[in-house]
N, C-alpha and C positions, 0 to 999 in steps of 0.2 A: 655492486647495490644500483648506482647511478641507473646504469643500463638496464637493470631490474625494475628499479621504481616508476620508468617511464613507459613499460610496457602497459597497453590498455587493459584495466580488470573491470570483467563484470560480475558484478557480486548481488545477488539476491538475499533479501530477509522479508521470511515469513513470517506470519503469526495471528493470533486475534489480537483485537481492539485493547487498546490499556499495556499493550507490553511493553512501550516505549521503542516501537518500529520508527514512526516520524524522526522524534526527536533525536535520537540514534542517527537512522538512517545520511538525515541529514548533517550533521557533525562530523560524522565518516566521510562523507563525502567533501563536503569541505576540507577536514584533513588534509585529505589525499590529494587534496586537487579534482574532484570527478565529476562527473555531473550527478542530478540524483533526480529521481520521479515517483511521484507519488501516485500510484496506481488508483489509489480508493479514492482520491480527488478526482480523478476521471469516470470514476461508476458516479460515484455524486454529482458531479454535471450533467452525467448526462440521465441524472434522475431527475434535478433541477430541470431540466427541460422540459422533461417529461408532463410532473408537476405544472409547468409555467404553463404548457401546452393543454392541460386539460384531458391529459390521454390519460385511461382508463389503468392504475398500478394492479388491479386484479384480472385484467385481461392480457395474459403472456403475448395474445398473437394481435393485440392491438398494439403493444409493443415493441413488439419483431416487426412491426409493418413500417414504423417508423423511425430504428433503431439506429440509420443511414443517413437522418437529417440531419443532426444537431453539429457543425463546425466544433471540435473541441482540440484545444491549441492549450499543450502544456509547457508552459518555461521550466528549465532543468537547470537554475541555477543555483545552488543549496544556502547561496545567502541569500536571494528572495526568488523563490520558484511561483509559479505563475500559473493560474488556468481560467480559458475564456472559453464559452460558449457563443459563437457566432458574434465576434467582438466586445461580447460583454463581459467586461469582472467580475467571474462570479466566485472568487476565493473566501468571500466573507458569506451569500446569501445560501452555499454549501451545505454547510456545518449546522444551517438550523436543526431543530429538532426535529419540522416538518420531513426535511428530504431524511435525516438518518432510520428516521420510523419506518422510509419506504424504500431505500438503496440496493437493501437484500431481494425483496421481491424483481424490484429492477436488473439487479446483477445476476439472478438468477435465471435470465432467461438467454436461452444461447446463441441467438442473433446480437443480444448486445454484448456477449462477454467476446464472439467474436471478431466484432466492430474495436471494440477497446484493445483485444488482444492486439490485434494488428497495427495499432498508435504506437501500443507499447515497445513492439517489437521493432518497429522502424524509428522509434527512439533509443534504442538501447543498440541499434547497428548506425547510427549516425553521431553518438559520443565519441569523438576521438581518441580523447584519454582515458575513457571510461568511464562506467555509471554504475552507481549503487540505484537499484533497485527494489522497492518495496510494495509488498502486498499479503493476498493472502493464496495464491495460484503460481507467485514467479518460478520458484525453483522446481515446481512439475509440472507446468502447462507453458504456461509464458516463456521463460528462458531455461529449458531444461538442460541446457549444455552452459548454463553460468559457471563461470572461473570456479566462484565459490558459494557456496549456499547456507543459509542459514536459518534458523528457527527459531524466535522468541518465544518463552512461553513467561508465565507468573500465575499466582493463584487468582482464582475469581475476587478472592477480599483487596486485595493488592494492588490490582485492574482496577477496579472499581475506586478505589481511593484516590486511586491517581487521576481517573478521566473526572470524578467528582471535583477534584480541584483544579481542573482546567476548566470546570463549570462552573465556577466559584460558586462551590455553594450546595451543588446539587443535592440529593436525598443519596446519601451511600448506598445504601439498599434497592431502594429503586432502581440505580445505575448496575449496579452488581444484577439484579433481575433483567434489565436489558442487553446485557453483554453476553449472557449466558443465553438467556434467548435470541442472540443474533448467532453467537458460537455454532447454536444448536442449527439456524438456517444454513449459513457457511457450509456447516460441515455434511449437510445432509443433500446440498441440491447435489443433480444426477450431473450437471456442468462443471468442470472446475472444482471441486469444493477444495474450502479450506483443508492440506494438509500439511505434515510434513515429510521431504524429498527424500528416498531412502538415504542418499547421500549428503544430507543437509548434518549442519554441527547443529545441535541444540542447546542455546544457551538460556539459563533459568532465571531473570530477572528480579523475582520477588524480591530479593536478599540485599539487590546490590543497586547501587545511586545508579544515578544515568552516567555521571562521570566515568564510571567503572564499566558500565556495557558498554561503551564507546570505547575505552583503550581496550577491552577484551575483543571486538569485532577488530577495531584496529589492527590488531595485532595476527589476530588472525589472517586478515586482507594481506599486510606485508610476509607473511610465513610464506603465502601463496603465491606472492610475488618473486619470494626468494628460492623457493623451492624451483620455478622455473628453468 
């Protein structure tokens, strides 16, 4: 088992907002000694750059023309993941409502997805012990050969309640409507839509505590390692 546990493993965790992807992925990576990558933060980072540089978010051509300009660097330590743009720490700014409301439009642009996908694949390839990568198209597009693919789901009501808690008292109904709207945008975009990979294990987190979800995913990873 020790030899099996030492093998690098690439884990792709996908799913819509509010299913517990980030909390689960970070905890699983930390528990198993793996690197961790929040791909959503990268799309938020490039969106933040677009907003700060007054790029017209309604103009895909304008976005595509500058998609390669910002330098985005992601730290992959699950205990303290970092994200910088052109050397500036943007971990806080990328979580604002302004960025949240526009990230789907920016991330739908093919040139943006190509740029960020390249970054994601390079980070996964560089992870010596393995990595947990979370997002919306990891198992289907970014890392289709991942050792283990997991798709987290939850009811819209449960997701809205969780996200409202994270946003410290935000209106649950308004949060639910925003989540459903983003789901529709992410699932219907032409380039790398949000979708469950055919060989992904689906985990419904609606009735599960975070600890239970983490335990479930850790077990799946350990089973995958043991089967090698």
